[in-house]
N, C-alpha and C positions, 0 to 999 in steps of 0.2 A: 505492502499499500505505498501509495506515495503521502506523503506527511503532510507538505506540501497541502496540497492537494484534498487532504482530508482538513487541513485547518479552513480552505477558504471556503469547504462546506461546511462546518460548524460556525463560523464567521456569518455565516445566509440564513443559515440557523436558530442562528441566535438572536442576530435581526429581525427575523419572520418574527419569533416569537413574538418582542419583544411591541412590534409592529401591532401585532392582535392584541396585545394587550391593552395598547392606549387604544385599536379601537373596539372589540369592547367595553372599554369605558365607557369615550363617550356614546357610543349605541343609549347607554341606557338611564340617559343626559336629556332633558328637554331641551330642545335650543337654547332659551333664552338662558341657559344655566352657560352652554361655554363663556360667554362674556360676564359674566357675574367677577369682584375684585372683591374678598375679601377689604382690604385696606388699599390705601395710598403706598403701601410699602412690598404686596400681594401682584402677580402678573394672575388674568383669568387665565380658563384653559385655552382658548380661543389666541392666548399673545405669547404660552410656553407652545404648541404646536407652530406658531408663526417661526416665534426665535428655531427649532427646532428645526425647520423646510429651508429657513436663511442661511440655519450651521451646514445642513446636506448640498442646499447648494454651493454653497463655498466652498466646500469641505472635496464633495468627489465632481463636480466639476474639471476635464483635465487633471486628475486626478496626478496623474505620473509627469504628468508639464509642467504647470506652474504650481505654484507656492497659492497651499489652502483660503487663503485671509486674502479671496479675490481683493481686484483693485474697485468691485462695483457694487459690495459688498457696505453694508453701511448697520450695522449690528442693534446701534442704537434705534434706531428706527425699526427693529424687529419687536421692541419692547413699547411701543404706541400699541395702544387699543380700534386699533383698527378697522378691523376687523366686522361684518356687521349681517353677515348669513353664515348661517353653519356649512351651506356647498361655500363658503369660500373658505372655510377653516378647509372642508377635505381637499378641498382643489389643491392645499397651497399643501395639507399634510403629505399628498398621495404626490406632488411634485418633486417634492423629496426626497422620499419613500424612490422613487419613480428612479430619478440620480445616482442613488448611491446602490441598487439595484443591479442596475446597469452597470458602474463603476467595478461593481464586484464580480459580475459576469465576467466583465473584459480581461480581469485581468491570469497571471495565469504563473505557474511556480517559481520559475524565476523571475517574477517581480517585487516577492516578498521581500527581499533582500534587499532591493533597487531603496536613494533615501530621495524621500522625499522631505517639502519643505510646509511648519504651521507656521507665518508670520517669521517670516526666516528664519527657525532649527528643525535642520533638518531631523529624522525618525526616520529608519525603516519603512515599508510596507509593514510588516506586522504589527512597529510599536504605531501607526497614524492608526490602524484598524482597529487596535485595542483601544487604542485614544476615548472611537467614538463610539466603541460599546462601551466603555463604561461614560459615555458622557451621554449619549440617546436614554439607556435604562434610568437614568438620577431623573429622568426630566418626566418618561412615563410615568413614576414612579409617589412625583407633583398629580401627574393629572390623576392618578387610579386615587390617591390618597383623598384630591380633591372634588373630584366625580363622588367618593362614597359618603363625605359632608356634606353635600348636598344632595345626595338622594336618603341621610337617612334613613330607615330603617327598611326603604322599600330596593332597599340593594340585593347585586347578584352576585356572591362572591366568583373573582376570576381565577383562583387556584381552592384550596383547600378548606371546602366552608370550616369555620368554628365549629369544636364537636365531633368533627365527622374525620380526623385524623387516624384516629381505629380502622374505619373502613375502608376509607381507602386504601390504609397498609395491609387490609387483610385483602382487597380486592386485586392489588398492586404483587403481592407474594403469597398469591394463588392458578398467579400464570408459572407459565415455566421460562426459567431464565434466559436470556434472548441480549444479543448487545445491542439493543435499539439505541439511536440518539435521545436523551433527554428530552432536549426542544421537541424529533418528531411527536411524540406521546404528551409533552403541555400542549402543544398547537392544537393536536387531535382531539383536544379535548376542552377543551374553545371553542372549539370549533364548531 
């Protein structure tokens, strides 16, 4: 097995999992809940999504040949709460993810040790991918937490529901051992 290709496959699955987690949280909200701001020091879910997408478009466009902090990116405007509809939010969300996945799909094993730059700091491709694999789930966790607060008691759990760990483990251990990637099972469970 080619370790580099295995790494790329694994990272795609991890990104797909977190994309799906974010979408499952967003799906539970009323449209107007995407735009609620708790106070002046917080961002709405729509604004968090705008920032994630802005980062993705900057980092993953011309990934191997240009700095990940593009001249055309204005990070500060990503935090302006100017999206108006759920469709706008989802359009920008999908534009970022589409850019990310198109770039990951284009990478080859030999690219992984290549040096790319983010804000003029050199990273191997592996380091740059790992950096984003930490960044996006951080913000998706914010989306999930905020969504749970907004939904209150009508929240449908995205992971093992409270007080259901024993049932979940019993189901998992009743299956024959296999080498299925963690994210394959998690994605299947969320679908």
